C-alpha positions as semicolon CSV with decimal commas, in nm:
position;residue;x (nm);y (nm);z (nm)
1;M;-1,255;1,945;0,818
2;L;-0,948;2,109;0,959
3;I;-0,727;1,917;0,714
4;A;-0,938;2,035;0,427
5;E;-0,928;2,402;0,535
6;L;-0,555;2,396;0,587
7;E;-0,495;2,238;0,249
8;R;-0,718;2,491;0,077
9;A;-0,515;2,769;0,239
10;M;-0,203;2,601;0,112
11;L;-0,342;2,596;-0,243
12;R;-0,420;2,967;-0,207
13;E;-0,056;3,013;-0,109
14;E;-0,153;3,154;0,230
15;N;0,144;3,118;0,460
16;I;0,004;2,983;0,787
17;A;0,275;2,921;1,045
18;G;0,309;2,557;1,144
19;S;0,045;2,435;0,896
20;E;0,258;2,152;0,760
21;L;0,334;2,024;1,111
22;V;-0,032;2,046;1,209
23;L;-0,136;1,854;0,890
24;Q;0,124;1,587;0,965
25;E;-0,006;1,539;1,321
26;L;-0,372;1,538;1,208
27;R;-0,305;1,264;0,951
28;R;-0,110;1,064;1,214
29;S;-0,403;1,096;1,454
30;I;-0,651;0,982;1,191
31;R;-0,434;0,681;1,101
32;A;-0,391;0,591;1,464
33;E;-0,769;0,609;1,518
34;A;-0,828;0,380;1,223
35;Q;-0,577;0,129;1,361
36;P;-0,584;0,180;1,733
37;A;-0,277;0,048;1,927
38;A;-0,349;-0,121;2,251
39;R;-0,237;0,070;2,561
40;I;0,061;-0,090;2,728
41;A;0,175;-0,078;3,091
42;D;0,418;0,175;3,237
43;A;0,709;-0,067;3,235
44;A;0,643;-0,152;2,868
45;R;0,624;0,219;2,771
46;R;0,963;0,275;2,938
47;F;1,103;-0,028;2,763
48;F;0,995;0,097;2,422
49;M;1,089;0,463;2,477
50;P;1,410;0,443;2,263
51;L;1,195;0,345;1,968
52;E;0,992;0,666;1,964
53;P;1,183;0,833;1,674
54;F;1,141;0,520;1,465
55;L;0,771;0,448;1,525
56;I;0,520;0,484;1,246
57;E;0,140;0,474;1,253
58;G;0,111;0,243;0,952
59;P;-0,004;-0,117;0,942
60;A;0,197;-0,396;1,113
61;D;0,306;-0,528;0,774
62;H;0,497;-0,207;0,688
63;K;0,809;-0,224;0,475
64;R;0,968;0,104;0,568
65;V;1,345;0,091;0,622
66;G;1,446;0,124;0,987
67;R;1,091;0,193;1,109
68;F;0,868;0,011;1,351
69;S;0,488;0,006;1,349
70;R;0,332;0,125;1,674
71;V;0,063;-0,143;1,653
72;S;0,334;-0,409;1,682
73;L;0,446;-0,298;2,029
74;E;0,174;-0,476;2,228
75;P;0,219;-0,827;2,069
76;I;0,594;-0,803;2,094
77;W;0,583;-0,699;2,459
78;E;0,346;-0,995;2,527
79;W;0,597;-1,224;2,346
80;I;0,885;-1,096;2,554
81;G;0,697;-1,154;2,879
82;R;0,554;-1,490;2,771
83;D;0,824;-1,659;2,566
84;L;1,151;-1,472;2,547
85;M;1,228;-1,410;2,920
86;P;0,916;-1,441;3,131
87;A;1,080;-1,451;3,474
88;E;1,314;-1,151;3,419
89;T;1,036;-0,950;3,253
90;K;0,794;-1,007;3,540
91;A;1,050;-0,929;3,812
92;L;1,201;-0,620;3,645
93;S;0,857;-0,486;3,541
94;D;0,737;-0,508;3,898
95;D;1,053;-0,334;4,022
96;I;1,011;-0,064;3,755
97;N;0,650;0,002;3,852
98;R;0,748;0,026;4,222
99;A;1,031;0,269;4,135
100;L;0,787;0,476;3,932
101;L;0,544;0,490;4,227
102;A;0,833;0,597;4,453
103;E;0,927;0,866;4,202
104;D;1,285;0,744;4,182
105;P;1,394;0,816;3,827
106;V;1,751;0,698;3,879
107;K;1,628;0,357;3,991
108;V;1,382;0,345;3,700
109;E;1,662;0,417;3,453
110;Q;1,888;0,144;3,604
111;L;1,610;-0,118;3,592
112;V;1,506;-0,031;3,237
113;R;1,869;-0,049;3,127
114;A;1,902;-0,395;3,283
115;L;1,581;-0,504;3,105
116;H;1,712;-0,368;2,775
117;E;2,046;-0,550;2,804
118;R;1,890;-0,886;2,889
119;A;1,634;-0,849;2,607
120;V;1,898;-0,769;2,349
121;Q;2,106;-1,071;2,449
122;R;1,806;-1,307;2,444
123;M;1,679;-1,168;2,107
124;N;2,026;-1,214;1,956
125;E;2,035;-1,576;2,072
126;G;1,682;-1,643;1,946
127;L;1,739;-1,488;1,603
128;T;2,077;-1,661;1,563
129;A;1,911;-1,997;1,637
130;L;1,657;-1,938;1,360
131;G;1,921;-1,903;1,093
132;S;1,765;-1,965;0,750
133;N;1,525;-2,235;0,869
134;E;1,198;-2,130;0,706
135;K;0,988;-2,357;0,928
136;A;1,144;-2,211;1,243
137;R;1,087;-1,858;1,105
138;R;0,718;-1,928;1,043
139;R;0,682;-2,070;1,395
140;F;0,865;-1,762;1,528
141;S;0,614;-1,531;1,345
142;V;0,323;-1,714;1,509
143;E;0,481;-1,680;1,852
144;V;0,554;-1,309;1,817
145;G;0,223;-1,231;1,654
146;T;0,325;-0,970;1,392
147;P;0,335;-1,016;1,010
148;R;0,701;-0,922;0,993
149;A;0,817;-1,082;1,317
150;V;1,180;-1,147;1,230
151;E;1,230;-0,799;1,086
152;D;1,047;-0,638;1,382
153;V;1,245;-0,815;1,645
154;T;1,573;-0,751;1,454
155;T;1,496;-0,380;1,434
156;L;1,399;-0,363;1,801
157;M;1,716;-0,545;1,907
158;R;1,949;-0,328;1,697
159;I;1,795;0,000;1,812
160;L;1,817;-0,104;2,178
161;A;2,178;-0,212;2,125
162;V;2,273;0,142;2,023
163;R;2,015;0,337;2,228
164;D;2,270;0,537;2,428
165;A;2,452;0,658;2,120
166;L;2,128;0,752;1,946
167;A;2,006;0,936;2,256
168;D;2,329;1,131;2,266
169;L;2,297;1,215;1,898
170;A;1,938;1,336;1,949
171;R;2,048;1,566;2,227
172;R;2,318;1,726;2,014
173;L;2,100;1,782;1,707
174;P;1,899;2,096;1,648
175;D;1,529;2,044;1,719
176;H;1,434;2,165;1,375
177;I;1,645;2,213;1,062
178;R;1,463;2,428;0,812
179;A;1,715;2,393;0,527
180;F;1,979;2,120;0,525
181;E;2,268;2,321;0,373
182;R;2,645;2,281;0,378
183;D;2,711;2,422;0,726
184;Q;2,444;2,203;0,888
185;I;2,549;1,904;0,682
186;D;2,910;1,936;0,798
187;Q;2,799;1,957;1,162
188;V;2,561;1,660;1,135
189;K;2,814;1,446;0,951
190;T;3,076;1,515;1,220
191;L;2,827;1,390;1,484
192;L;2,739;1,083;1,280
193;D;3,104;1,001;1,207
194;G;3,175;1,022;1,583
195;L;2,918;0,759;1,679
196;A;3,082;0,454;1,836
197;V;2,951;0,103;1,874
198;P;2,894;0,027;2,247
199;K;3,150;-0,208;2,385
200;T;2,884;-0,376;2,600
201;S;2,671;-0,489;2,304
202;P;2,667;-0,863;2,227
203;Q;2,902;-0,954;1,948
204;G;2,727;-0,934;1,607
205;V;2,433;-0,721;1,730
206;A;2,551;-0,365;1,707
207;A;2,747;-0,252;1,407
208;K;2,860;0,081;1,267
209;S;2,611;0,042;0,986
210;D;2,326;0,011;1,241
211;L;2,441;0,330;1,410
212;L;2,458;0,519;1,081
213;L;2,113;0,389;0,963
214;Y;1,929;0,479;1,278
215;G;2,128;0,800;1,324
216;L;2,023;0,912;0,977
217;I;1,660;0,843;1,059
218;V;1,693;1,054;1,372
219;V;1,840;1,336;1,155
220;A;1,558;1,301;0,901
221;S;1,302;1,346;1,183
222;R;1,452;1,693;1,250
223;L;1,444;1,808;0,887
224;A;1,164;2,035;0,763
225;A;1,197;1,858;0,428
226;P;1,307;1,494;0,512
227;W;1,401;1,423;0,148
228;Q;1,697;1,662;0,195
229;L;1,866;1,385;0,388
230;I;2,010;1,271;0,053
231;R;2,232;1,581;0,060
232;I;2,451;1,426;0,322
233;A;2,517;1,138;0,076
234;T;2,606;1,366;-0,216
235;H;2,817;1,577;0,021
236;A;3,010;1,271;0,142
237;A;3,066;1,164;-0,219
238;E;3,143;1,520;-0,336
239;S;2,945;1,420;-0,643
240;D;2,596;1,362;-0,779
241;D;2,701;1,046;-0,958
242;T;2,490;0,756;-0,830
243;A;2,761;0,491;-0,874
244;R;3,000;0,692;-0,659
245;I;2,735;0,766;-0,395
246;A;2,624;0,400;-0,383
247;G;2,975;0,294;-0,292
248;L;2,974;0,489;0,035
249;P;2,811;0,415;0,376
250;Y;2,606;0,734;0,348
251;A;2,419;0,575;0,055
252;M;2,185;0,465;0,332
253;A;2,038;0,822;0,321
254;V;1,915;0,760;-0,029
255;T;1,768;0,422;0,068
256;I;1,582;0,586;0,356
257;V;1,433;0,862;0,142
258;L;1,318;0,620;-0,128
259;S;1,159;0,393;0,136
260;D;0,974;0,699;0,282
261;L;0,850;0,793;-0,067
262;E;0,718;0,443;-0,121
263;S;0,541;0,462;0,214
264;M;0,387;0,797;0,115
265;V;0,246;0,643;-0,201
266;D;0,087;0,370;0,012
267;E;-0,053;0,636;0,242
268;L;-0,183;0,825;-0,068
269;R;-0,372;0,514;-0,177
270;A;-0,534;0,484;0,167
271;E;-0,623;0,857;0,185
272;L;-0,777;0,862;-0,163
273;K;-0,980;0,551;-0,082
274;A;-1,109;0,722;0,236
275;G;-1,193;1,036;0,040
276;R;-0,970;1,264;0,246
277;P;-0,773;1,567;0,123
278;V;-0,422;1,484;0,003
279;A;-0,265;1,821;-0,090
280;S;0,011;1,812;0,175
281;L;0,084;1,445;0,098
282;L;0,107;1,507;-0,275
283;K;0,341;1,803;-0,209
284;A;0,567;1,581;0,007
285;I;0,583;1,315;-0,271
286;H;0,635;1,577;-0,542
287;D;0,908;1,755;-0,347
288;G;1,085;1,432;-0,265
289;A;1,083;1,297;-0,622
290;R;1,196;1,638;-0,765
291;G;1,459;1,671;-0,496
292;M;1,607;1,338;-0,580
293;R;1,614;1,411;-0,951
294;T;1,771;1,752;-0,883
295;E;2,033;1,651;-0,626
296;M;2,152;1,333;-0,803
297;D;2,220;1,230;-1,161
298;L;1,947;0,973;-1,212
299;S;1,959;0,994;-1,594
300;V;2,160;0,668;-1,612
301;D;2,002;0,332;-1,546
302;S;2,054;0,235;-1,177
303;P;1,857;0,061;-0,899
304;W;1,773;0,400;-0,749
305;S;1,653;0,551;-1,077
306;R;1,431;0,243;-1,141
307;Q;1,297;0,255;-0,788
308;L;1,209;0,626;-0,823
309;A;1,051;0,563;-1,163
310;A;0,833;0,290;-1,004
311;I;0,729;0,527;-0,728
312;R;0,625;0,800;-0,971
313;S;0,443;0,548;-1,185
314;A;0,248;0,416;-0,884
315;A;0,148;0,770;-0,782
316;S;0,053;0,848;-1,138
317;N;-0,170;0,539;-1,164
318;L;-0,347;0,629;-0,841
319;L;-0,411;0,988;-0,948
320;T;-0,519;0,891;-1,297
321;A;-0,781;0,649;-1,167
322;E;-0,927;0,923;-0,942
323;L;-0,904;1,212;-1,190
324;E;-1,066;1,034;-1,481
325;T;-1,381;0,966;-1,287
326;T;-1,417;1,320;-1,146
327;P;-1,604;1,489;-1,437
328;G;-1,855;1,206;-1,452
329;R;-1,922;1,237;-1,078
330;V;-1,978;1,611;-1,111
331;R;-2,218;1,562;-1,402
332;R;-2,416;1,301;-1,212
333;L;-2,473;1,542;-0,922
334;L;-2,542;1,856;-1,129
335;R;-2,733;1,723;-1,427
336;P;-3,071;1,902;-1,466
337;R;-3,338;1,646;-1,379
338;P;-3,695;1,649;-1,501
339;A;-3,938;1,756;-1,232
340;K;-4,095;1,409;-1,227
341;E;-3,764;1,256;-1,110
342;I;-3,733;1,486;-0,807
343;V;-3,890;1,377;-0,475
344;P;-4,068;1,684;-0,331
345;G;-3,851;1,860;-0,070
346;S;-3,549;1,637;-0,134
347;L;-3,187;1,754;-0,147
348;L;-2,855;1,632;-0,280
349;D;-2,684;1,396;-0,036
350;A;-2,435;1,608;0,166
351;L;-2,183;1,320;0,183
352;D;-2,196;1,280;-0,197
353;V;-2,133;1,655;-0,243
354;H;-1,846;1,650;-0,001
355;E;-1,681;1,348;-0,169
356;V;-1,710;1,506;-0,514
357;E;-1,581;1,838;-0,385
358;T;-1,275;1,660;-0,248
359;R;-1,219;1,506;-0,595
360;V;-1,256;1,851;-0,767
361;E;-1,005;1,989;-0,517
362;L;-0,771;1,700;-0,609
363;V;-0,777;1,822;-0,967
364;G;-0,666;2,161;-0,851
365;V;-0,396;2,012;-0,633
366;C;-0,262;1,803;-0,923
367;R;-0,221;2,112;-1,137
368;H;0,054;2,215;-0,890
369;Y;0,228;1,878;-0,861
370;A;0,130;1,667;-1,163
371;S;0,442;1,726;-1,366
372;E;0,669;1,546;-1,118
373;L;0,410;1,269;-1,064
374;A;0,373;1,194;-1,432
375;A;0,004;1,296;-1,437
376;S;0,015;1,619;-1,638
377;E;-0,190;1,499;-1,937
378;V;-0,477;1,351;-1,737
379;T;-0,481;1,654;-1,508
380;L;-0,501;1,900;-1,802
381;R;-0,775;1,698;-1,965
382;T;-0,981;1,660;-1,649
383;H;-0,950;2,029;-1,562
384;S;-1,057;2,127;-1,911
385;E;-1,365;1,899;-1,893
386;L;-1,461;2,040;-1,556
387;T;-1,414;2,399;-1,673
388;Q;-1,633;2,350;-1,978
389;Y;-1,905;2,164;-1,794
390;L;-1,928;2,409;-1,505
391;E;-1,927;2,710;-1,733
392;T;-2,233;2,584;-1,931
393;G;-2,396;2,372;-1,659
394;T;-2,425;2,640;-1,399
395;R;-2,625;2,858;-1,639
396;I;-2,873;2,573;-1,693
397;L;-2,894;2,512;-1,316
398;L;-2,974;2,879;-1,255
399;D;-3,245;2,869;-1,521
400;T;-3,407;2,558;-1,374
401;L;-3,394;2,717;-1,027
402;R;-3,555;3,032;-1,155
403;H;-3,846;2,834;-1,301
404;A;-3,873;2,565;-1,031
405;G;-4,195;2,491;-0,847
406;D;-4,219;2,473;-0,468
407;A;-4,175;2,091;-0,453
408;E;-3,862;2,076;-0,662
409;R;-3,701;2,406;-0,562
410;P;-3,505;2,275;-0,256
411;F;-3,344;2,010;-0,477
412;R;-3,260;2,262;-0,752
413;Q;-3,114;2,496;-0,493
414;S;-2,900;2,218;-0,343
415;Q;-2,761;2,155;-0,691
416;V;-2,670;2,520;-0,734
417;D;-2,510;2,528;-0,389
418;A;-2,296;2,227;-0,485
419;A;-2,200;2,398;-0,811
420;V;-2,092;2,710;-0,612
421;R;-1,863;2,490;-0,403
422;F;-1,711;2,322;-0,705
423;C;-1,668;2,658;-0,888
424;R;-1,485;2,803;-0,587
425;T;-1,213;2,539;-0,639
426;V;-1,202;2,552;-1,022
427;F;-1,252;2,927;-1,086
428;G;-1,182;3,094;-0,752
429;P;-1,385;3,264;-0,482
430;D;-1,483;3,568;-0,699
431;Y;-1,653;3,357;-0,960
432;A;-1,818;3,142;-0,690
433;G;-1,941;3,461;-0,518
434;L;-2,098;3,589;-0,840
435;L;-2,271;3,252;-0,892
436;A;-2,403;3,256;-0,539
437;K;-2,550;3,605;-0,594
438;A;-2,708;3,495;-0,920
439;A;-2,865;3,199;-0,732
440;D;-3,010;3,445;-0,479
441;V;-3,168;3,646;-0,757
442;A;-3,312;3,333;-0,913
443;L;-3,468;3,239;-0,580
444;Q;-3,652;3,571;-0,572
445;S;-3,850;3,458;-0,879
446;P;-4,201;3,339;-0,780
447;P;-4,231;2,960;-0,777
448;V;-4,398;2,815;-1,086
449;E;-4,735;2,647;-1,017
450;R;-4,732;2,321;-1,213
451;K;-5,066;2,184;-1,325
452;S;-5,141;1,822;-1,253
453;A;-5,155;1,582;-1,542
454;A;-5,533;1,527;-1,491
455;R;-5,617;1,900;-1,518
456;A;-5,382;1,938;-1,819
């Protein structure tokens, strides 16, 4: 309900401080509730603390560049303690828990560091041994217990290998960057260019490319508009030419943004299926797609332009499927029924009304963002159908309410109430208010006494 109210305020262009952050956290909470992650012990939480900027609440089979699903933490921790290094994990975990009880943060830090270093070394040895052996990789996936075991363990190992450099970067960055402009870009680029691969990391584990990838993700987490991360790539290239940008290390910024957009389309699919409001999500996809097309020259054929086109097409297909069915769902709820079809004292199902209202709101949302998501035509057609039906249908509903008998009046009134809610989205609060007043007048009419068929 809070998501719905905040998104309605957004559509009314009411500037509520912090609304986008609140919406983001609410969605994260809902997704986490739908896929609860098992609670892990104190030592495990300390072990995984460097992963916090890279954790996502999506499914374990995520394909988001440089990210790690929170639900994968528990099985990986079990694998570390059971198969990777059981003796060291048990001993160090016990020592960490004792240091936590003794409130000795210095000792805790030393023990966690030792656990990290041993885990990175063992993970590197294990992954190297796998090589390209598909049978060994499948067996490894079964042991770890996550759908993307090799990728997950590789990501974990690489983040832990550069954890100190990433922590230092995080301390030096502003907590929130409202607009990623030239001055901020220069400062951030200087910090990223200064990152150094730790000398203590096992050979082949930590590389400059890892530091840059995960450093860019940390930067993106501080941006009010994460898609603006691509500006550091165009700035480094001093050009919007995709071929020139692609040849530089900072091309990773574009890869990250495109991966995030793909993930948002997957989230859009899940939110639409669940019948939840998606205004803020559509805005994020719209702004990201428009930003990429504005900041870079994607007019020529390139892997990035094709990837963005596929993202827009996927979003368009999802929206089209939802929008095309909306007028029919409104008509099914609001159609004037003969009195004989109405169960005395019945009402429209409140859940059905809420679901249809969410779909009607989606039409209004798409009017703001459809152009960038390749859904303008279906949005215009759907809005026109809704407008025409509600303009004529509400008059008929008021007339049936005015002449309704006692038995059918509650149902007729529930239809008018639903129409008021839909009209508030399509025509605005003033129109809806007038309709509500007209319904009150219609209710003042004395109920019609219907004669039974036998007496007739």
